[in-house]
Phi, psi and omega in degrees: 000144180292155178295146177300148182297153180292332180238149177297144176255142176231132185241145168250122192230076178283153175274163188248044180245021179173176181276153179291145173233190184301325180297324177292319179301318180302313181297315182293325179287329172297316179294321181293320180298317179292322176298320178296317184292333186253001183073023184270180181252140177266118178238155177248135179235136180263121180261082182250034183292334178276084188298332182288337181248350180292140176228132180296331179298322177289329177295313180299321179292328177301310182294321181298316184289321181292324177293324176294331175281358174098004183283146162234152185214164178291146177234151002286156180275130178283135176241132185299329182295343177265008185248012186300319176300325177295318178299316184295324178297320176293322175302315180302319180292321179293325179293316180300324179287345180079023184253006177238144171221151181287142179228117179267001186301138171267165176303318181298317180298315183295318177298320179292322183294333183253359181305131176073007179252152175267082186261148176293153179254149175279173183302339178273358178090005176270148176302138174304131181305131189275010171087017174301134177074001183297325184249031184294129176299147175306320178301318179290324176299316183295319181298313181294321176297317175300326179288354179083019179280130181291144179219154175260170171245119180255153174279134173279094191303318182297314178294319180295319178296320182297315183294315184296313183296333175289345184259351185243160183297131178056017177069019180253128175271113184235166169214160179256121182256130174264128177281171182299335177262015173090357180288138181259134174228128178281122185248132177277117178287150179228075181300331183302337181286354174268350184065202179283078185289154177286127178255328173233119180289162177292327185259355186220142181285027179186181173233173176307313183306306185292313184297317187290324178289325175291317184289320175302316177296316181299321185265005174066036183290125188273313178230118175279115182249119187203174182288154183296345177293345180256010184300311183293336178296337178303333174305307182292320181297320180290322174305312181293323179297322179291313182296328182260006179057042180270153176295156186254113173279167167270172186228142169226117180256104185275163178295157180264146174281130184234162176259111183053031175068013188267320182203158179288149176291124176210165181295331182289342182260009179061038177299145179296130187273161175295327176297319180289324176297314182298319180293335181277354178100009175289135179272150180305315182300326178298318182293317183294321181293313186291334175275359172092023183239036187300328186291350178270347185309315183298341183258002177250148183273091184260003183059226179299330180296335182272001177277149174098000000 
């Protein structure tokens, strides 16, 4: 592993399946503020692991929108699509540990398996995976693989927890959460509530969970700053960090920008994009002010907007 950076790194890591909106701007400003407070560096990472939905036009727009908001960032910018060999190396390690298994199950199969049953839900609200293919014989796996059936790799949660708890003090998997005012709280992670989560997708040589922990470690991210909707995902991330002997960052999960308090802003909710706001004549400084970060304006390159 590379030597840790001389200054702490903080990352803003948007996905490339749509244009940035106010929620992204808020998150980027949170990351920038924490970097300013600690003397750290602001870096941008492009999370384009989902090749089927990634568009180069969105990548270009991310840089354009961030520059309009006055950000500057370290270069070159890391793109997840260039990191597949590193992901595969980690997958090989997890396979050696015996904590991954192939799963050919389709969504329809899983739905049928849990239909009519009172099954527990994971933090995302999906039924806990019912264990289909968990004990698939090697001969059956080889046959189905030869037939060209796509498969994911799931974590065998029971085995993974047993191994991870043997490696940590008192068998407790924990992480440190920083509040908005900088107070630290040690949180006990509960990966088991995710069940046998997907670690390698059928269509991509990783999952969000695997890629993000590897990239944060590679880039020396000191404090992972992201939306509170990813708070529970930290359970899986801490488990993977232990299994793969990765450094442990601290975490800060910020509040989400909402419309009338009803739902988080996201591309799926048709949130107004930064591009559309700019086209309507909105100034970058207006956005920064309304999101509550006026004090950062002197440190952002707002051009004429930053004067006065």
